[in-house]
N, C-alpha and C positions, 0 to 999 in steps of 0.2 A: 640302472634298473630302478624303476619306481615302485616303491611299496607303501607309499603314504596314501592309502586309499580311505574313502569314506567308509563308515561301518554304520550298523543300524543306530548307533548312538547319535550319529550326526544328522539324522532326519527325523521328521515328524510322521509316525506311522498311525496315529490315532484315526480311527473310522476308515482306514485304507485297507484294500485287499493286498496282501503281501504274497508273492510266489517265492516260497523258500526252497532253494535247491540243496539237498542234503546227500550225503553219501551213506545210505542204508543198505550197502551191498554186504550183508551179514551172512555168516554161514548158518545153515540150518541142517537138521537130520533128516531122515526118511520121513518122519511123521510131521514135518514142518516146524518143529521146535527150534528156536533161534539158540545155537549153541554158544555164541559169544555176542553180546549186545553192547560191546564197548563203543561202537560208532553211533548207536542210537543214544546212548547216555551222554556221549560228547556233544550232541546236538541239543540237549535239553536247555542249556542256559539261553541259547538264542531263541528257542521256541517260547520258553516261559517268559522272557523279556517282551517278545512281540505280543504275546496274550496280554501281559499285564499293561502293556501300553495301549491296549484297545484295538490292536489290528485283527483283521480276520485272516487267518493264515491258511494258504494253500501249499500243502507241502509235496514236493516232488523228488524222486530219487530213481537210480536205475538198480537193478538187482540180477547179477549174473550175465549171460550173454545169450539172450534169447534170438538175437540176429534179426530184429525187426518182425518177429512172429509172435503171436499171442500164446505163449507156452505157460499154461495155468500153474505148472510146478513152480514157475517163478513169479507168481503174484504177490504184490506187496501186503496182501490182507494179514499174513502173520505179524508183519511190521506194525501195521496200524494197529492192532490188537495190543501188541507189546507196548507201544509207545502210549496208547490209552491208560495202560496199567502203571506205567512209569509216571505219568503226568497226573493220574487221579483224575482224569476228565475225558469224556467221549472225543475219540477221533474218527470222523466218518469216513468210511472208505468209498471212494468213487471208482467205478469199474471202468471208466474212460480214462484216457490220458488227456486227449482233447476230444471234442465232440459234444453232443447234445446233453449228455448228463453232466459232465464237467463243467458245460456253460451253465446249466440250470443250478448245480451246487455252488458254483462260484457266484452266481447272482444272489443266491438266497443265504449265503453264509453271513453270520453276523459278527460284529466286533466281539473278539474273545473265543471264536470258535475256531476249530481245525478241521480241515478236510485234507485227506491224503489221496493224491492222483495215482493211478494205476502205473506200473513199470514203464518208465520213459523208453526203454529199448523194446518195448513191444511195437514201437512206431519205427518204421525204416527211416524216417527223416530224422531221427535223434542223431545217429552216429555219422549219418553223411552231413549233418549240419544244415538240413533243409531249411530255407528262409521261411517257407510257407508254414511248415510246422513250428518254427520257432514263433512266428507271428500269431498263430492260433494259441499257442501256450502263453504268450505275452498278453493276449486280449482277456485272459481269465483275470488279470489283476492290475493293480495300479503302481506297484513298485516290486522290484526284483531284489531278493537278497541272496547272494551265494554264500553257502557254508560248507561247500564240499572241496575241500583242498586236494583230495586224492584225484579229482577228475580235472583240476584246475590247467593241466597241460594239454587237455583235449579240446579240439576246436569243435564241439558238439552243439547241437541247436539249444539245448537247455543250459549250457555253459556260457556260450559266447552269443549266440544268436538272439536270445531273449533280451540281452543288454543292448541291442540295437533298437529296441522298441520301447523300452521302460527305463526309468532311472534305476541305476543298478549300484548296490553297496555290498559290503561284506558282512558276514555274521561274526560272532565272537570267536569262533574256531579258526577261520581264516585270518582275522585280525591278530590273534595271538601267534599263528605260524608266522606271519609277516614280520611281526614286530621282534620275535625272539630270533628267527634265522636272519632277518635283515640286519640286525645289530651285530650279530657274530660275524657276517660277512663284510660289513663296512667299518666297524669300530670295535674289534674284539679286545677284551682284556688279554694280556699276554703273560706267559707263553701260551700260544694258541696251538693245539695238538689236534690233527686229523687222524682218525683210526679206520683204515679202509680194508674191508675184507670182502667175503663173497668169493664167487667161483670166477667170474670172467673179468678180465682185465678191460676187454673191450667196452663193456657196459660202463666201466667207472673211470676210463681213460681221460675223459673230459673233466670229471670231477678232480681227479688227481691233478690234472694240468692246471685247473683253476685254483687249486689249494697251493701249488708251488708259487713261492714269492709271498703268499699271503699267510701261510702257516710257518711256525717255528720247526715244527716236526711233523713228519707223517709216518705213522706205524703201519706197515703192510701185513697183513695176515690172511688166512683162508686161502682158497684155492689160487688166488691170483699171484701168491708168493712164489709159486713154482715157476711162473713164466719169468719172474725176476731172476730166479736162480738159474734157469736155463739159459737165459739171455747172458749171465755172466760166466757160462761155461760149467755150471754145477750138474751132478746127476740128480735126476728126479724119479728114478724108476718108472712106474706106470701112472704116476701122479698126473691130475688134470693140468693141462697147461694150454695157453692160447698162442698157437703158431703164429697167427697173423700179426701178434702184437710184439714179437720179439724185439724187432728194431725200434719200435715205438718206445718200449721200456727203456732201452739203452739210452734213447734221447731224452726221456724223462729224468733219468739219473743225472745226466750231464747238466740239463736245465736247472734241476734242483740244486746242484753244487754252485753253478753259477749265481743263483738267486738267494743263496744262504737257507734253503729250507732242508733239514736233515732228514734223509729217508731212511728209516730203520727196517731191517729185514729180520725174520725169525732166527734165532741162534740154534734152536733144536726143534725136531718135527717128531710126532708120534706117527709112526708108519704101521700098516697092516698088510697081511698077505691077500687079503680080500676085501670088497666093499661091503662089510658085515660087521655088526656089533659083536659077533661071535668070533671074529678073526684073530690070528696070533698077531700080537703087536710088540714093537719095541721103540725105544727112543733113539734117534741117530742125530748126528749133527745136520744142520739144515743145509741143503745143497749137496748131500751125501746120501741119498736114498738108494738103497742096493736094488738091484734089478728084481723083479717079481713082488716089490712092494710099492705100496703107494701111500703119499702123505694124507693124514686124516685129521690132524689137529696140531696146534702149536705145543711145543714141550714146555716143561716146568721151568727151564732157564728163561725161555721167551717171556712167559707169564710174569717172572720175577722182574726182568728188565723193563717190559713194557709197563708194568704197574708202577714202576719207579718214575717213568717219564711222565705217566699219567697223573701221579699224585703231585707233580710240581705244576701241572697246567692250571690256567685260568679259565681258559675257554677249549671244549672239547666237542668235536663232531664226530660221531660214530656211525658208519654205515657198513653193514655186512658182518656175518658171523666169522669166528677164527677157524672154525672147522665144521665137520659134519655133526653139528651140535644136536640133531634129532636123535642121534645114537648115544645112549648114555656114556658108553666108553670113550667117546670123542667129544664130549660136552665140556670137559674141564677148562680148555682154553677160552670158549666163549663166556663161560660162567666167570672165570678169573677176571677177564677183561671188563665184564659188566660190573663185578664187584668193585674193581678199582675205580671205573667211572663213577659209581655210586658214591664211594668214600672220598672221592678227590675234592669236593666242596668247589668245584668249578662251575662255571656256566656249561651245562652239558646238554647237548642236542642229539637225541638219537633218531636216525633217519629210517622210519618204516621198516616193514618186512620182518626178516629174521632177527635183527637186532632188537627190535621193539619186542618180539616174540619171548627173546631171551631174558629181556629185562622184566617182563611181566611174569614169566614163568617163575623167576626168582623172588618176584614180589618187591622189586626195587623200584617201580614206577614212580614213587613218591620221592625216591632220592636223586632223582635226575631232573633238570630243569624242564626238559620239554621232549616229549615223544611225538615225532611228527606223524600226522595221520595219512600223508601222502607219500608213497614209495617213490614212484617215477617222478612225481610232481616235485617232491622235495630234492631229488637229485638235481633235476633242471634248475630248480630255483638257486641251489647253492652253487650250481656251475655258472649262474649269471644269465641264464636263458630267460628271455620275456616269456612268461606263461600267459597263453591267450585268455583264460579265464580270470586272469587278475587284471591284465592290461585293460580289459573292457569295462572296469569298474570306475565310478566317478573318483577323481582325485580329491584329496583333502583340499 
């Protein structure tokens, strides 16, 4: 896998029109107030750099799933307004994605100015990767910069299509993702520990498989642990498990033993008599969940043992929570793991979604090396899958 890609630093953008693909898919309330602007803030270094270097910046992004229709509740106008505030300069909103207004504004834009195009997914050609739509988008600019790692695994017009018509490089966000994760996968400081959580084994099988032989230890937690216990003949009550993956799990355990990667499973489990924060709970030995109960979190002994392994690690990749952490009574496992990762002093990569949310909720984001911005993209990258949105960029 090649992640030595050219970035905005490697090209001259002065006086050029730059089409910048960002990931501004941010949550909003009913009044169109942005409730979490993390993704917008993360794009600021690239935008500021382009403006300072004298580029005319044409920003584009998707928002939500309008399915190729103009749904004005998914307009990017609130994002353009918020970006203006953060930058302290005017971001002109273009109500076209491609078309006469977009063409006019991209002609008139001066170096150091910023225009934002309307939601890419208002156009049916975006998600289908339509070549004609990609060409129209590309014709607005001289250079293409992709800084949306979260969509790098999608073969969409604004991700891969535009790169067929313009010189294509990455922004600072993707550059950081590639360098931090690339190093972890090719030349990690050891011990290298992977922490794998979440509900479905099927979603993470490729990832666990790619870590076997690369990692010194894999800590299994979250819903996927019950599939491992079930495969080993344990009882899991009414806990979530992945029937289709039972045989695969047994194969993974054997493979890990053969390749010298130690797989840790939880020692104890917090179980509940219903899927609710108000449920009756108790701590049981893992793999011994009584009937009528379901596993909701890892228990205190597991937190202790896992924290010990984490404290000795030099490289950590964490993907997926330890339990139903959105319910306060079942958040201790995820919080304990987050704290251990933060305290470890290791190179630590937290892969998107729920684990990132847990780190942020605890205010520990500055204590980890890198919180990846791309959920699915991060998983595929770590698995060693070529990401179409990365492959199409110019090599260094």
